[in-house]
C-alpha positions in Angstrom: 171.8 -157.2 -4.8 173.5 -154.2 -5.0 174.7 -152.9 -1.5 176.0 -149.6 -0.5 179.8 -149.8 0.4 179.7 -147.4 3.2 178.6 -147.7 6.8 175.3 -145.7 6.5 172.9 -145.0 3.6 172.6 -141.1 2.5 168.8 -140.6 1.5 167.5 -137.9 -1.0 163.9 -136.9 -0.6 161.9 -136.2 -3.9 159.4 -133.2 -2.7 158.4 -131.8 0.3 155.7 -133.7 1.5 153.8 -133.7 4.9 154.9 -137.5 5.8 158.4 -137.0 5.4 159.4 -135.6 8.4 157.8 -138.5 10.5 158.5 -141.2 8.1 162.5 -140.4 7.4 163.7 -137.3 8.8 162.7 -137.6 12.5 164.1 -141.8 12.6 167.0 -140.6 10.8 168.3 -138.2 13.7 168.3 -141.5 15.9 169.8 -143.8 13.1 173.3 -144.7 13.1 172.8 -146.3 9.2 170.6 -143.7 7.9 171.0 -139.8 7.0 168.9 -137.6 5.1 171.3 -135.3 2.9 169.3 -134.0 0.1 166.0 -132.6 -1.3 164.0 -131.4 -4.2 160.8 -130.0 -4.6 158.5 -128.3 -7.3 160.4 -124.8 -6.6 163.6 -124.4 -5.0 162.2 -121.9 -2.8 159.8 -124.4 -1.4 162.8 -126.9 -1.1 165.1 -124.6 0.7 162.4 -124.0 3.3 162.0 -127.5 3.8 165.4 -128.0 4.1 166.1 -125.1 6.3 163.1 -126.6 8.6 164.6 -129.7 8.7 168.4 -129.1 8.9 169.1 -131.0 5.3 171.9 -129.8 4.1 171.6 -129.8 0.1 168.8 -128.4 -1.9 168.4 -129.3 -5.7 166.6 -127.5 -8.3 165.0 -130.8 -10.0 164.1 -134.3 -9.1 166.4 -135.1 -11.9 169.2 -133.2 -10.5 168.7 -135.0 -7.1 168.9 -138.2 -8.6 172.0 -137.4 -10.5 173.5 -136.6 -7.1 176.4 -139.0 -6.7 176.3 -138.4 -2.8 173.0 -139.8 -2.4 172.4 -143.6 -2.0 169.1 -143.8 -2.0 165.6 -141.9 -2.8 162.9 -141.6 -0.5 159.4 -141.3 -2.7 156.5 -139.7 -1.1 155.0 -138.3 -4.2 151.4 -138.4 -5.4 150.3 -142.0 -5.9 150.2 -141.2 -9.8 153.7 -140.3 -9.4 155.1 -142.8 -7.7 156.0 -145.7 -10.6 157.4 -143.1 -12.5 160.0 -141.6 -10.1 160.8 -145.1 -8.7 162.0 -146.1 -12.3 163.8 -142.6 -12.8 165.6 -143.5 -9.3 166.5 -146.8 -10.6 167.7 -145.7 -14.0 170.2 -143.7 -11.8 171.3 -146.2 -10.0 169.7 -145.5 -6.5 167.7 -147.7 -4.0 163.9 -146.6 -3.3 161.9 -146.2 -0.3 158.6 -145.6 -2.0 155.4 -144.5 -0.2 152.1 -146.6 -0.4 150.7 -147.3 -2.7 153.5 -148.3 -4.9 151.8 -147.1 -8.1 148.8 -146.3 -9.9 148.1 -150.0 -10.3 149.2 -153.5 -10.9 150.3 -153.3 -14.4 152.6 -150.4 -13.4 153.7 -152.0 -10.2 154.5 -155.0 -12.4 156.9 -152.8 -14.7 158.4 -151.4 -11.5 158.9 -154.9 -10.3 160.6 -156.0 -13.2 163.1 -153.0 -13.2 163.8 -153.4 -9.6 164.9 -157.2 -10.1 166.9 -156.1 -13.3 169.0 -153.3 -11.1 169.8 -155.4 -8.3 168.7 -152.4 -6.3 166.5 -152.2 -2.9 162.8 -151.2 -3.6 160.9 -150.9 -0.6 157.3 -150.2 -0.3 156.4 -148.0 2.6 154.1 -150.5 4.7 155.8 -149.3 7.9 153.8 -150.9 10.3 154.8 -154.4 9.0 158.2 -153.8 10.6 156.9 -153.3 14.0 157.1 -156.0 16.8 153.4 -156.2 17.1 152.9 -157.4 13.6 156.0 -159.7 14.0 153.8 -161.2 17.3 150.5 -161.3 15.3 152.3 -163.2 12.2 153.6 -165.6 14.9 150.0 -166.4 16.4 148.9 -166.6 13.0 151.4 -169.1 12.0 151.1 -171.2 14.9 147.7 -172.0 14.7 146.4 -171.5 18.1 143.1 -169.9 16.5 142.6 -173.0 14.8 141.0 -172.9 11.2 140.3 -169.4 10.1 136.5 -168.2 9.7 136.8 -164.4 9.0 139.2 -161.7 8.9 138.1 -157.9 9.0 140.7 -155.2 8.5 139.7 -151.1 8.7 141.6 -148.2 8.1 139.0 -145.2 8.3 140.1 -141.6 9.1 138.3 -138.5 8.5 139.5 -136.2 5.9 136.6 -133.8 4.6 139.0 -131.2 3.1 138.1 -132.6 -0.6 140.7 -130.1 -2.3 143.1 -132.5 -0.9 144.9 -134.4 -3.3 144.0 -137.7 -2.3 140.6 -137.0 -3.7 142.2 -136.2 -7.3 141.5 -138.7 -9.7 144.4 -137.4 -12.0 146.5 -138.3 -9.3 145.3 -141.5 -9.0 143.6 -140.7 -5.6 140.4 -142.3 -3.7 140.3 -144.0 -0.3 141.0 -147.4 -1.6 144.3 -146.0 -3.0 145.3 -144.1 0.3 143.4 -145.8 3.3 142.7 -149.2 1.4 146.1 -149.9 0.6 146.7 -150.3 4.2 143.6 -152.4 4.8 144.4 -154.5 1.6 147.9 -155.3 3.0 146.8 -155.9 6.5 144.2 -158.4 5.3 146.9 -160.2 3.2 148.8 -161.0 6.2 146.0 -164.1 6.4 146.7 -165.1 2.8 145.9 -164.0 -1.0 142.6 -163.0 -1.3 139.8 -162.9 -4.1 137.6 -160.2 -4.3 133.6 -161.2 -4.5 132.1 -157.8 -4.3 132.9 -153.8 -3.3 130.5 -150.9 -2.4 131.9 -147.6 -2.8 130.7 -144.2 -1.6 131.7 -141.6 -3.9 132.9 -137.9 -3.5 132.9 -137.2 -7.3 132.7 -139.1 -10.6 134.9 -142.3 -10.0 136.5 -141.0 -6.8 135.4 -143.2 -3.6 135.4 -141.3 -0.3 135.0 -144.7 1.3 134.9 -148.4 0.1 133.9 -151.8 1.6 135.1 -155.1 0.2 134.0 -158.9 0.6 136.9 -161.4 0.1 137.7 -165.2 0.3 140.8 -166.8 0.8 142.3 -169.8 -0.6 142.0 -171.6 2.5 138.2 -171.1 2.8 137.8 -168.2 4.9 136.0 -165.0 4.1 136.9 -161.5 4.7 136.2 -157.6 4.9 138.0 -155.0 4.1 136.8 -151.1 5.2 138.4 -148.2 4.0 137.1 -144.6 4.3 138.5 -141.1 4.3 134.9 -139.5 4.8 131.9 -141.8 5.9 129.8 -142.4 9.3 132.6 -144.2 10.5 135.1 -141.4 11.4 137.8 -143.5 13.3 138.8 -147.2 12.8 142.4 -148.9 12.6 142.0 -152.5 13.5 142.8 -156.0 12.4 140.3 -159.2 14.0 140.8 -162.6 13.0 138.3 -165.4 14.1 139.0 -168.7 14.2 137.5 -171.9 15.2 139.6 -171.8 18.3 140.3 -168.4 18.8 140.1 -164.8 18.3 143.0 -162.0 17.9 142.6 -158.5 17.6 145.0 -155.7 16.7 144.2 -152.3 17.5 145.9 -149.4 15.9 148.7 -151.1 14.1 149.5 -148.1 12.2 150.4 -145.6 15.3 151.3 -148.0 18.0 153.9 -145.6 19.4 150.6 -143.4 20.0 148.2 -146.2 21.7 147.8 -149.8 20.5 147.2 -153.4 22.0 147.2 -156.8 20.9 144.4 -159.1 22.2 144.4 -162.8 22.1 141.3 -164.9 23.0 141.5 -168.6 23.1 139.4 -171.0 24.8 141.0 -171.2 28.0 142.8 -168.0 27.9 142.7 -164.2 27.5 145.7 -162.3 27.2 146.5 -158.5 25.9 149.8 -157.3 25.1 151.9 -153.9 24.2 155.2 -153.4 22.4 156.8 -150.1 23.6 156.6 -146.6 22.1 159.3 -147.1 19.3 157.7 -145.6 16.1 156.8 -148.3 13.1 158.9 -145.7 10.8 161.9 -146.3 12.9 161.8 -149.8 12.5 161.1 -149.4 8.8 164.0 -147.3 8.3 166.3 -149.9 10.2 165.0 -152.6 7.7 165.2 -150.1 4.7 169.4 -149.9 5.5 169.8 -153.2 6.7 168.6 -154.1 3.1 170.7 -151.7 1.4 174.0 -152.2 3.5 173.8 -156.0 4.4 171.1 -157.4 1.8 169.0 -158.2 4.4 165.6 -159.6 3.3 162.4 -157.7 3.9 158.7 -158.3 3.5 157.4 -155.2 1.7 159.2 -156.0 -1.9 158.2 -154.5 -5.2 157.0 -158.0 -5.7 154.5 -158.1 -2.8 153.3 -154.4 -4.0 152.4 -156.4 -7.4 150.0 -158.5 -5.4 148.4 -155.7 -3.2 148.0 -153.5 -6.1 146.2 -156.3 -7.8 143.7 -156.5 -4.9 143.2 -152.9 -5.0 142.5 -153.2 -9.0 139.9 -156.0 -8.4 137.9 -153.6 -5.5 137.9 -151.0 -7.8 136.5 -153.3 -10.9 134.1 -155.2 -8.1 132.6 -151.5 -7.2 132.2 -150.6 -10.9 135.1 -147.8 -11.1 138.0 -147.6 -13.4 141.3 -148.7 -12.1 143.7 -145.7 -11.5 146.1 -144.6 -13.8 149.5 -143.0 -13.9 149.5 -139.2 -13.8 150.6 -137.6 -17.2 
């Protein structure tokens, strides 16, 4: 693995996405190992406006120019889903580490191509499932591995939120949109904390031809327990962000794993006890940025690798197929 020979990681941002300030810019301000140094957008004016607002020192006239900047060590890729693979590959070709927003690519086949390129490059490529780096999920994984729940029976994960703005790019098939790609990639990833599931069935609610506004999938795990994966951008379930696992000896629930800095709770119920835990207000994105810079600077292992992303995309593809919908494709 290639490591940057400096004491901090200089990050360039592709685009002026709404997620960028919370995901990278704000965490970098309080970080001693990361700095956002450059941005490029579809127009220079838009990039300049974004840079001025967020205190980014350099503006580039194109994505390619940003990738060619020798003062940039790593790329943050928050572009639309259908462009993730293309520009992650371009970043690797330019010798840059990559923090890529989820979903990693448009489908599992494209994820495989990117994962192979990442492995060949020796560079860090991290899928930005920020919640995975929060202490609450570390605690959940400790509970799972401890066996205190006994043999698992059923796992349910959900990310449902209201997005009735149907002109949003997340409803755009040409940009690899859909509820399962946006909200669902989280719900799938959360389910995979409990094993690698096989999809048995799926049912979609549609916004338009082939675009799901909501999706529910039934899965089974190799160990025999079953699962339900629920995702929605517009349905009767307006807001639900949760993980629940039921075992023969107990049950664990996680409320709001994605935004624990606002409100969260991990509840564990066993035969002879009930406990509830909270884990502070530090944002998930700050923990993720720490993990990314540790990987870049010191080669520290991390869970949301390109190889793991291939597995996540494979489940998403299988859900679309089970629902009778086409697998998403990269943008032209």
